[in-house]
C-alpha positions as YAML, in Angstrom:
chain: A
units: angstrom
residues:
- id: 1
  name: UNK
  ca: [61.39, 114.20, 176.99]
- id: 2
  name: UNK
  ca: [60.42, 111.19, 174.75]
- id: 3
  name: UNK
  ca: [57.80, 112.75, 172.39]
- id: 4
  name: UNK
  ca: [55.81, 109.44, 173.12]
- id: 5
  name: UNK
  ca: [55.51, 110.06, 176.66]
- id: 6
  name: UNK
  ca: [52.38, 111.90, 177.92]
- id: 7
  name: UNK
  ca: [51.73, 114.66, 178.67]
- id: 8
  name: UNK
  ca: [54.19, 117.05, 176.83]
- id: 9
  name: UNK
  ca: [54.54, 120.65, 176.29]
- id: 10
  name: UNK
  ca: [52.42, 122.51, 173.49]
- id: 11
  name: UNK
  ca: [52.30, 123.38, 170.74]
- id: 12
  name: UNK
  ca: [51.54, 119.87, 169.39]
- id: 13
  name: UNK
  ca: [52.82, 119.74, 165.88]
- id: 14
  name: UNK
  ca: [49.88, 117.91, 163.75]
- id: 15
  name: UNK
  ca: [49.82, 116.46, 160.27]
- id: 16
  name: UNK
  ca: [46.30, 116.35, 158.56]
- id: 17
  name: UNK
  ca: [46.05, 113.33, 156.35]
- id: 18
  name: UNK
  ca: [43.15, 113.47, 154.17]
- id: 19
  name: UNK
  ca: [41.88, 116.91, 153.28]
- id: 20
  name: UNK
  ca: [38.15, 116.28, 152.08]
- id: 21
  name: UNK
  ca: [35.16, 117.13, 153.73]
- id: 22
  name: UNK
  ca: [35.84, 115.48, 157.12]
- id: 23
  name: UNK
  ca: [39.53, 116.73, 157.01]
- id: 24
  name: UNK
  ca: [38.11, 120.29, 156.64]
- id: 25
  name: UNK
  ca: [36.06, 119.82, 159.74]
- id: 26
  name: UNK
  ca: [39.19, 118.62, 161.65]
- id: 27
  name: UNK
  ca: [41.15, 121.58, 160.16]
- id: 28
  name: UNK
  ca: [38.59, 124.12, 161.50]
- id: 29
  name: UNK
  ca: [38.78, 122.60, 165.10]
- id: 30
  name: UNK
  ca: [42.51, 122.27, 165.17]
- id: 31
  name: UNK
  ca: [43.13, 125.70, 163.95]
- id: 32
  name: UNK
  ca: [41.10, 127.25, 166.74]
- id: 33
  name: UNK
  ca: [43.13, 125.51, 169.42]
- id: 34
  name: UNK
  ca: [46.02, 127.68, 170.63]
- id: 35
  name: UNK
  ca: [48.00, 124.34, 171.64]
- id: 36
  name: UNK
  ca: [48.15, 123.09, 168.18]
- id: 37
  name: UNK
  ca: [50.09, 123.82, 165.15]
- id: 38
  name: UNK
  ca: [48.76, 122.47, 162.04]
- id: 39
  name: UNK
  ca: [52.23, 121.74, 160.33]
- id: 40
  name: UNK
  ca: [51.46, 119.34, 157.24]
- id: 41
  name: UNK
  ca: [48.55, 118.87, 155.04]
- id: 42
  name: UNK
  ca: [48.48, 115.56, 152.99]
- id: 43
  name: UNK
  ca: [46.06, 114.53, 150.21]
- id: 44
  name: UNK
  ca: [46.77, 112.75, 146.82]
- id: 45
  name: UNK
  ca: [44.55, 115.48, 145.31]
- id: 46
  name: UNK
  ca: [47.15, 118.22, 145.95]
- id: 47
  name: UNK
  ca: [44.70, 121.09, 145.48]
- id: 48
  name: UNK
  ca: [42.69, 119.87, 148.56]
- id: 49
  name: UNK
  ca: [45.72, 120.12, 150.60]
- id: 50
  name: UNK
  ca: [46.64, 123.47, 149.27]
- id: 51
  name: UNK
  ca: [43.29, 124.86, 149.83]
- id: 52
  name: UNK
  ca: [43.12, 123.89, 153.56]
- id: 53
  name: UNK
  ca: [46.61, 125.12, 154.05]
- id: 54
  name: UNK
  ca: [45.67, 128.63, 152.77]
- id: 55
  name: UNK
  ca: [42.66, 128.68, 154.74]
- id: 56
  name: UNK
  ca: [44.02, 127.49, 158.14]
- id: 57
  name: UNK
  ca: [47.73, 127.36, 158.19]
- id: 58
  name: UNK
  ca: [49.55, 129.17, 155.58]
- id: 59
  name: UNK
  ca: [52.83, 128.02, 157.00]
- id: 60
  name: UNK
  ca: [51.76, 124.29, 156.67]
- id: 61
  name: UNK
  ca: [53.70, 122.20, 154.40]
- id: 62
  name: UNK
  ca: [51.79, 120.45, 151.67]
- id: 63
  name: UNK
  ca: [52.14, 116.79, 150.56]
- id: 64
  name: UNK
  ca: [50.59, 114.81, 147.71]
- id: 65
  name: UNK
  ca: [52.05, 111.45, 148.78]
- id: 66
  name: UNK
  ca: [51.81, 109.81, 152.18]
- id: 67
  name: UNK
  ca: [55.24, 108.20, 152.15]
- id: 68
  name: UNK
  ca: [56.79, 111.43, 151.44]
- id: 69
  name: UNK
  ca: [55.16, 112.91, 154.62]
- id: 70
  name: UNK
  ca: [56.45, 109.86, 156.49]
- id: 71
  name: UNK
  ca: [59.97, 110.30, 155.40]
- id: 72
  name: UNK
  ca: [60.00, 113.92, 155.91]
- id: 73
  name: UNK
  ca: [62.28, 115.30, 158.62]
- id: 74
  name: UNK
  ca: [59.60, 117.54, 160.08]
- id: 75
  name: UNK
  ca: [59.28, 117.32, 163.79]
- id: 76
  name: UNK
  ca: [55.62, 116.09, 164.08]
- id: 77
  name: UNK
  ca: [53.90, 114.96, 167.15]
- id: 78
  name: UNK
  ca: [50.61, 113.63, 165.89]
- id: 79
  name: UNK
  ca: [48.52, 112.75, 162.72]
- id: 80
  name: UNK
  ca: [44.81, 113.08, 162.15]
- id: 81
  name: UNK
  ca: [43.69, 110.60, 159.68]
- id: 82
  name: UNK
  ca: [40.68, 111.52, 157.52]
- id: 83
  name: UNK
  ca: [41.09, 109.21, 154.64]
- id: 84
  name: UNK
  ca: [38.75, 106.53, 153.37]
- id: 85
  name: UNK
  ca: [38.33, 103.57, 155.67]
- id: 86
  name: UNK
  ca: [40.56, 101.06, 153.53]
- id: 87
  name: UNK
  ca: [43.63, 103.31, 154.26]
- id: 88
  name: UNK
  ca: [43.22, 103.54, 158.08]
- id: 89
  name: UNK
  ca: [45.11, 100.51, 158.90]
- id: 90
  name: UNK
  ca: [48.25, 101.05, 156.88]
- id: 91
  name: UNK
  ca: [48.45, 104.94, 157.67]
- id: 92
  name: UNK
  ca: [47.70, 104.51, 161.28]
- id: 93
  name: UNK
  ca: [50.27, 101.57, 161.74]
- id: 94
  name: UNK
  ca: [52.85, 103.61, 159.75]
- id: 95
  name: UNK
  ca: [52.18, 106.96, 161.72]
- id: 96
  name: UNK
  ca: [52.40, 105.12, 165.16]
- id: 97
  name: UNK
  ca: [55.63, 103.39, 163.90]
- id: 98
  name: UNK
  ca: [56.99, 106.90, 163.13]
- id: 99
  name: UNK
  ca: [56.27, 107.85, 166.74]
- id: 100
  name: UNK
  ca: [53.20, 109.99, 165.96]
- id: 101
  name: UNK
  ca: [49.99, 110.01, 168.19]
- id: 102
  name: UNK
  ca: [47.03, 109.21, 166.08]
- id: 103
  name: UNK
  ca: [43.55, 110.55, 165.93]
- id: 104
  name: UNK
  ca: [41.75, 108.37, 163.34]
- id: 105
  name: UNK
  ca: [38.25, 108.82, 161.58]
- id: 106
  name: UNK
  ca: [35.82, 106.18, 162.03]
- id: 107
  name: UNK
  ca: [35.46, 103.25, 161.07]
- id: 108
  name: UNK
  ca: [38.88, 102.35, 162.60]
- id: 109
  name: UNK
  ca: [39.29, 99.73, 159.74]
- id: 110
  name: UNK
  ca: [37.48, 97.77, 157.09]
- id: 111
  name: UNK
  ca: [37.83, 94.29, 158.62]
- id: 112
  name: UNK
  ca: [37.64, 92.77, 162.01]
- id: 113
  name: UNK
  ca: [41.07, 91.10, 161.76]
- id: 114
  name: UNK
  ca: [42.61, 94.63, 161.10]
- id: 115
  name: UNK
  ca: [40.80, 96.37, 164.03]
- id: 116
  name: UNK
  ca: [41.90, 93.49, 166.42]
- id: 117
  name: UNK
  ca: [45.58, 94.15, 165.29]
- id: 118
  name: UNK
  ca: [45.28, 97.89, 165.90]
- id: 119
  name: UNK
  ca: [43.62, 97.39, 169.18]
- id: 120
  name: UNK
  ca: [46.62, 94.77, 170.06]
- id: 121
  name: UNK
  ca: [49.07, 97.36, 168.97]
- id: 122
  name: UNK
  ca: [47.66, 100.23, 170.94]
- id: 123
  name: UNK
  ca: [47.29, 98.25, 174.12]
- id: 124
  name: UNK
  ca: [50.96, 96.98, 173.76]
- id: 125
  name: UNK
  ca: [52.11, 100.74, 174.40]
- id: 126
  name: UNK
  ca: [53.54, 103.27, 172.22]
- id: 127
  name: UNK
  ca: [51.73, 106.38, 170.81]
- id: 128
  name: UNK
  ca: [48.17, 107.10, 171.62]
- id: 129
  name: UNK
  ca: [45.41, 105.98, 169.31]
- id: 130
  name: UNK
  ca: [41.95, 107.51, 169.46]
- id: 131
  name: UNK
  ca: [38.99, 107.04, 167.25]
- id: 132
  name: UNK
  ca: [36.89, 110.13, 166.27]
- id: 133
  name: UNK
  ca: [33.57, 109.01, 167.94]
- id: 134
  name: UNK
  ca: [32.39, 112.65, 168.32]
- id: 135
  name: UNK
  ca: [29.16, 112.08, 170.37]
- id: 136
  name: UNK
  ca: [31.28, 110.90, 173.34]
- id: 137
  name: UNK
  ca: [32.44, 114.53, 173.59]
- id: 138
  name: UNK
  ca: [29.05, 116.22, 173.55]
- id: 139
  name: UNK
  ca: [27.70, 117.28, 177.12]
- id: 140
  name: UNK
  ca: [24.31, 116.24, 176.54]
- id: 141
  name: UNK
  ca: [25.45, 112.74, 176.27]
- id: 142
  name: UNK
  ca: [28.02, 112.76, 179.06]
- id: 143
  name: UNK
  ca: [25.36, 114.07, 181.36]
- id: 144
  name: UNK
  ca: [23.01, 111.17, 180.13]
- id: 145
  name: UNK
  ca: [25.44, 108.60, 180.60]
- id: 146
  name: UNK
  ca: [26.27, 109.75, 184.25]
- id: 147
  name: UNK
  ca: [22.45, 109.51, 184.98]
- id: 148
  name: UNK
  ca: [22.10, 106.11, 183.42]
- id: 149
  name: UNK
  ca: [25.14, 104.43, 184.95]
- id: 150
  name: UNK
  ca: [24.47, 106.10, 188.38]
- id: 151
  name: UNK
  ca: [22.14, 103.33, 189.44]
- id: 152
  name: UNK
  ca: [19.66, 105.84, 190.74]
- id: 153
  name: UNK
  ca: [17.00, 104.84, 188.22]
- id: 154
  name: UNK
  ca: [17.18, 101.33, 188.19]
- id: 155
  name: UNK
  ca: [18.30, 99.09, 185.36]
- id: 156
  name: UNK
  ca: [17.70, 99.90, 181.73]
- id: 157
  name: UNK
  ca: [14.81, 98.01, 180.19]
- id: 158
  name: UNK
  ca: [14.44, 99.46, 176.69]
- id: 159
  name: UNK
  ca: [16.28, 101.70, 174.35]
- id: 160
  name: UNK
  ca: [15.15, 103.16, 171.31]
- id: 161
  name: UNK
  ca: [17.09, 105.21, 168.72]
- id: 162
  name: UNK
  ca: [15.54, 107.28, 165.68]
- id: 163
  name: UNK
  ca: [18.06, 108.83, 163.71]
- id: 164
  name: UNK
  ca: [17.93, 110.55, 160.32]
- id: 165
  name: UNK
  ca: [20.25, 112.68, 158.12]
- id: 166
  name: UNK
  ca: [20.35, 114.01, 154.57]
- id: 167
  name: UNK
  ca: [23.29, 111.66, 153.80]
- id: 168
  name: UNK
  ca: [22.26, 109.93, 150.47]
- id: 169
  name: UNK
  ca: [21.97, 113.27, 148.82]
- id: 170
  name: UNK
  ca: [25.60, 114.19, 149.51]
- id: 171
  name: UNK
  ca: [27.46, 110.87, 148.47]
- id: 172
  name: UNK
  ca: [26.93, 110.65, 144.85]
- id: 173
  name: UNK
  ca: [30.31, 110.04, 142.84]
- id: 174
  name: UNK
  ca: [32.18, 109.46, 146.30]
- id: 175
  name: UNK
  ca: [33.52, 106.35, 147.91]
- id: 176
  name: UNK
  ca: [30.72, 106.70, 150.25]
- id: 177
  name: UNK
  ca: [28.38, 105.24, 147.48]
- id: 178
  name: UNK
  ca: [30.71, 102.14, 146.81]
- id: 179
  name: UNK
  ca: [29.92, 98.99, 148.32]
- id: 180
  name: UNK
  ca: [33.45, 97.87, 148.16]
- id: 181
  name: UNK
  ca: [34.65, 100.84, 150.20]
- id: 182
  name: UNK
  ca: [31.86, 101.49, 152.33]
- id: 183
  name: UNK
  ca: [29.77, 98.18, 152.82]
- id: 184
  name: UNK
  ca: [27.79, 99.32, 155.68]
- id: 185
  name: UNK
  ca: [26.32, 102.31, 153.92]
- id: 186
  name: UNK
  ca: [24.85, 105.03, 156.13]
- id: 187
  name: UNK
  ca: [24.91, 102.62, 159.01]
- id: 188
  name: UNK
  ca: [28.56, 101.87, 158.67]
- id: 189
  name: UNK
  ca: [29.65, 105.59, 158.00]
- id: 190
  name: UNK
  ca: [27.60, 108.45, 159.69]
- id: 191
  name: UNK
  ca: [25.65, 105.70, 161.67]
- id: 192
  name: UNK
  ca: [28.57, 104.38, 163.33]
- id: 193
  name: UNK
  ca: [28.53, 107.26, 165.63]
- id: 194
  name: UNK
  ca: [25.12, 106.37, 166.69]
- id: 195
  name: UNK
  ca: [26.16, 102.61, 167.32]
- id: 196
  name: UNK
  ca: [29.03, 103.61, 169.43]
- id: 197
  name: UNK
  ca: [26.77, 106.06, 171.37]
- id: 198
  name: UNK
  ca: [24.45, 103.14, 172.13]
- id: 199
  name: UNK
  ca: [27.17, 101.45, 173.89]
- id: 200
  name: UNK
  ca: [28.69, 104.46, 175.48]
- id: 201
  name: UNK
  ca: [25.57, 105.48, 177.02]
- id: 202
  name: UNK
  ca: [24.37, 102.01, 178.19]
- id: 203
  name: UNK
  ca: [27.54, 99.88, 178.82]
- id: 204
  name: UNK
  ca: [25.68, 97.19, 177.39]
- id: 205
  name: UNK
  ca: [26.53, 94.63, 174.43]
- id: 206
  name: UNK
  ca: [24.42, 93.24, 171.80]
- id: 207
  name: UNK
  ca: [23.17, 89.77, 171.89]
- id: 208
  name: UNK
  ca: [21.12, 89.29, 168.90]
- id: 209
  name: UNK
  ca: [19.56, 91.46, 166.03]
- id: 210
  name: UNK
  ca: [17.20, 91.24, 163.33]
- id: 211
  name: UNK
  ca: [17.32, 93.86, 160.54]
- id: 212
  name: UNK
  ca: [15.88, 95.17, 157.17]
- id: 213
  name: UNK
  ca: [17.44, 97.60, 154.94]
- id: 214
  name: UNK
  ca: [16.87, 99.36, 151.63]
- id: 215
  name: UNK
  ca: [19.29, 101.10, 149.27]
- id: 216
  name: UNK
  ca: [16.79, 103.51, 147.57]
- id: 217
  name: UNK
  ca: [18.89, 103.56, 144.30]
- id: 218
  name: UNK
  ca: [22.20, 103.84, 145.72]
- id: 219
  name: UNK
  ca: [25.00, 101.23, 145.89]
- id: 220
  name: UNK
  ca: [24.92, 100.97, 149.52]
- id: 221
  name: UNK
  ca: [22.40, 100.73, 152.37]
- id: 222
  name: UNK
  ca: [20.52, 103.97, 153.00]
- id: 223
  name: UNK
  ca: [17.75, 102.90, 155.42]
- id: 224
  name: UNK
  ca: [18.12, 100.34, 158.09]
- id: 225
  name: UNK
  ca: [15.54, 99.26, 160.81]
- id: 226
  name: UNK
  ca: [16.92, 97.11, 163.62]
- id: 227
  name: UNK
  ca: [15.20, 95.08, 166.20]
- id: 228
  name: UNK
  ca: [17.34, 93.33, 168.92]
- id: 229
  name: UNK
  ca: [18.40, 92.46, 172.35]
- id: 230
  name: UNK
  ca: [21.08, 93.83, 174.63]
- id: 231
  name: UNK
  ca: [22.70, 92.14, 177.53]
- id: 232
  name: UNK
  ca: [20.42, 91.89, 180.66]
- id: 233
  name: UNK
  ca: [17.42, 91.09, 178.48]
- id: 234
  name: UNK
  ca: [17.17, 94.83, 177.24]
- id: 235
  name: UNK
  ca: [15.25, 95.29, 174.17]
- id: 236
  name: UNK
  ca: [16.56, 97.47, 171.29]
- id: 237
  name: UNK
  ca: [14.91, 99.30, 168.39]
- id: 238
  name: UNK
  ca: [17.00, 101.46, 166.09]
- id: 239
  name: UNK
  ca: [16.00, 103.22, 162.85]
- id: 240
  name: UNK
  ca: [18.61, 104.96, 160.66]
- id: 241
  name: UNK
  ca: [17.45, 106.87, 157.75]
- id: 242
  name: UNK
  ca: [20.09, 108.17, 155.60]
- id: 243
  name: UNK
  ca: [17.71, 109.92, 152.79]
- id: 244
  name: UNK
  ca: [15.76, 112.22, 155.16]
- id: 245
  name: UNK
  ca: [15.42, 116.07, 154.38]
- id: 246
  name: UNK
  ca: [16.31, 117.01, 157.75]
- id: 247
  name: UNK
  ca: [18.61, 115.94, 160.59]
- id: 248
  name: UNK
  ca: [17.17, 114.65, 163.85]
- id: 249
  name: UNK
  ca: [18.53, 112.22, 166.67]
- id: 250
  name: UNK
  ca: [15.82, 111.25, 169.03]
- id: 251
  name: UNK
  ca: [16.71, 108.77, 171.87]
- id: 252
  name: UNK
  ca: [14.51, 107.31, 174.70]
- id: 253
  name: UNK
  ca: [15.95, 104.99, 177.18]
- id: 254
  name: UNK
  ca: [13.64, 103.54, 179.54]
- id: 255
  name: UNK
  ca: [14.84, 102.53, 182.96]
- id: 256
  name: UNK
  ca: [12.73, 100.94, 185.73]
- id: 257
  name: UNK
  ca: [12.18, 104.18, 187.59]
- id: 258
  name: UNK
  ca: [12.43, 106.95, 184.87]
- id: 259
  name: UNK
  ca: [12.57, 107.62, 181.25]
- id: 260
  name: UNK
  ca: [15.44, 109.69, 179.65]
- id: 261
  name: UNK
  ca: [14.57, 111.52, 176.38]
- id: 262
  name: UNK
  ca: [16.93, 113.26, 173.94]
- id: 263
  name: UNK
  ca: [15.05, 115.25, 171.53]
- id: 264
  name: UNK
  ca: [16.13, 118.35, 169.48]
- id: 265
  name: UNK
  ca: [19.44, 118.55, 171.23]
- id: 266
  name: UNK
  ca: [17.59, 118.70, 174.60]
- id: 267
  name: UNK
  ca: [17.58, 116.26, 177.68]
- id: 268
  name: UNK
  ca: [14.49, 115.27, 179.59]
- id: 269
  name: UNK
  ca: [13.57, 112.99, 182.38]
- id: 270
  name: UNK
  ca: [10.14, 111.50, 182.70]
- id: 271
  name: UNK
  ca: [8.61, 110.01, 186.04]
- id: 272
  name: UNK
  ca: [5.00, 109.30, 186.92]
- id: 273
  name: UNK
  ca: [3.84, 110.90, 183.65]
- id: 274
  name: UNK
  ca: [5.74, 114.12, 184.67]
- id: 275
  name: UNK
  ca: [8.48, 115.35, 182.04]
- id: 276
  name: UNK
  ca: [11.23, 117.59, 183.43]
- id: 277
  name: UNK
  ca: [13.99, 118.99, 181.20]
- id: 278
  name: UNK
  ca: [17.41, 118.55, 182.51]
- id: 279
  name: UNK
  ca: [19.64, 121.70, 181.93]
- id: 280
  name: UNK
  ca: [22.76, 121.19, 179.97]
- id: 281
  name: UNK
  ca: [25.34, 123.05, 182.31]
- id: 282
  name: UNK
  ca: [28.59, 121.52, 180.81]
- id: 283
  name: UNK
  ca: [30.67, 122.66, 177.77]
- id: 284
  name: UNK
  ca: [30.59, 120.60, 174.83]
- id: 285
  name: UNK
  ca: [33.84, 119.20, 173.28]
- id: 286
  name: UNK
  ca: [34.92, 117.42, 170.21]
- id: 287
  name: UNK
  ca: [37.41, 114.63, 169.21]
- id: 288
  name: UNK
  ca: [40.28, 117.13, 168.20]
- id: 289
  name: UNK
  ca: [40.07, 118.96, 171.74]
- id: 290
  name: UNK
  ca: [39.74, 115.49, 173.42]
- id: 291
  name: UNK
  ca: [42.90, 114.25, 171.67]
- id: 292
  name: UNK
  ca: [44.88, 117.38, 172.41]
- id: 293
  name: UNK
  ca: [43.77, 117.19, 175.99]
- id: 294
  name: UNK
  ca: [45.33, 113.61, 176.13]
- id: 295
  name: UNK
  ca: [48.70, 115.03, 174.69]
- id: 296
  name: UNK
  ca: [49.18, 118.08, 176.71]
- id: 297
  name: UNK
  ca: [47.06, 117.46, 179.81]
- id: 298
  name: UNK
  ca: [47.26, 113.66, 180.15]
- id: 299
  name: UNK
  ca: [43.49, 113.39, 180.05]
- id: 300
  name: UNK
  ca: [42.04, 109.89, 179.80]
- id: 301
  name: UNK
  ca: [41.61, 108.57, 176.04]
- id: 302
  name: UNK
  ca: [37.92, 109.26, 175.47]
- id: 303
  name: UNK
  ca: [37.74, 106.86, 172.45]
- id: 304
  name: UNK
  ca: [40.38, 104.23, 172.75]
- id: 305
  name: UNK
  ca: [40.88, 101.67, 170.03]
- id: 306
  name: UNK
  ca: [38.90, 98.89, 171.66]
- id: 307
  name: UNK
  ca: [35.62, 100.77, 171.48]
- id: 308
  name: UNK
  ca: [35.67, 100.20, 167.54]
- id: 309
  name: UNK
  ca: [35.37, 96.50, 167.84]
- id: 310
  name: UNK
  ca: [31.69, 96.28, 169.22]
- id: 311
  name: UNK
  ca: [30.52, 98.77, 166.76]
- id: 312
  name: UNK
  ca: [32.11, 96.72, 163.95]
- id: 313
  name: UNK
  ca: [30.60, 93.48, 165.05]
- id: 314
  name: UNK
  ca: [27.18, 95.07, 165.55]
- id: 315
  name: UNK
  ca: [27.22, 96.61, 162.22]
- id: 316
  name: UNK
  ca: [28.30, 93.00, 160.59]
- id: 317
  name: UNK
  ca: [25.56, 91.27, 162.36]
- id: 318
  name: UNK
  ca: [22.93, 93.89, 161.34]
- id: 319
  name: UNK
  ca: [24.03, 93.81, 157.73]
- id: 320
  name: UNK
  ca: [23.95, 89.92, 157.85]
- id: 321
  name: UNK
  ca: [20.63, 89.89, 159.24]
- id: 322
  name: UNK
  ca: [19.30, 92.18, 156.53]
- id: 323
  name: UNK
  ca: [20.91, 90.10, 153.71]
- id: 324
  name: UNK
  ca: [19.53, 86.69, 155.06]
- id: 325
  name: UNK
  ca: [16.31, 87.97, 156.53]
- id: 326
  name: UNK
  ca: [17.18, 86.01, 159.74]
- id: 327
  name: UNK
  ca: [17.89, 86.83, 163.38]
- id: 328
  name: UNK
  ca: [21.66, 87.04, 164.07]
- id: 329
  name: UNK
  ca: [23.56, 86.42, 167.18]
- id: 330
  name: UNK
  ca: [26.26, 88.96, 167.75]
- id: 331
  name: UNK
  ca: [29.85, 87.76, 168.24]
...
């Protein structure tokens, strides 16, 4: 069988490209999946690749040069790309040209032009391209999405997101604290998961935004507050706090006939001032498992390349508004 065709028989031979903090998370997940062999580890800091290989796949081959990995005769099936954003376009394009399916970390690329090229290439055929937007795989959000899009509760009227992480405290001395390499700061990096979640849950698109942001001593935006409007005259409020001392992700979506609340990883529905918890009766997945499901079981791509464009456009509009102090129409 042509290895570009799906599904194919496991084990899937995977190369992990980028062996830093996020690469470690992917290695942990992939090593637990019996359908996967972690066959190669690539990082310009060779010690990073050696360490992950020692921990998760002692027979995995180590590379400190991406070109050498591409030219290797290894019978690889897929690549998981966990490198800085500026490398995603060239590495993803090269891997797919090599015939490897790709799971790429977010953001998909650093410019709109490159994202559009990647979308066009993926839609033209060839190996699979999936974006690692992890919240699409969480049971709580899959259940909430079905409730919202069922139509049972009437149209969405207002959406509020209040999100916080201890992020600024972890980025000192890394590419994430560089405006050149991470122009969106917390919003463009960890916050992009939340922006994708907004569109994944509601199925709506942004129309206009007004934003303020603060760097709090860093080189990139740390705190961003957003007010906006989505299609259907739906009002939006988002606050992303990247210098908190705890993690939380509180979401309230107000429909005509019910409110849905996500708080402390629990899901609630409110009607007539009565609050009822909705049990989470599904298994939570992750981008790596979802990617492998596509390869070996023919599952639907959970995060195709085209989902990256609305996230990029929304983020760019927010940053433009924060810079100019004006309301910005979204593209």
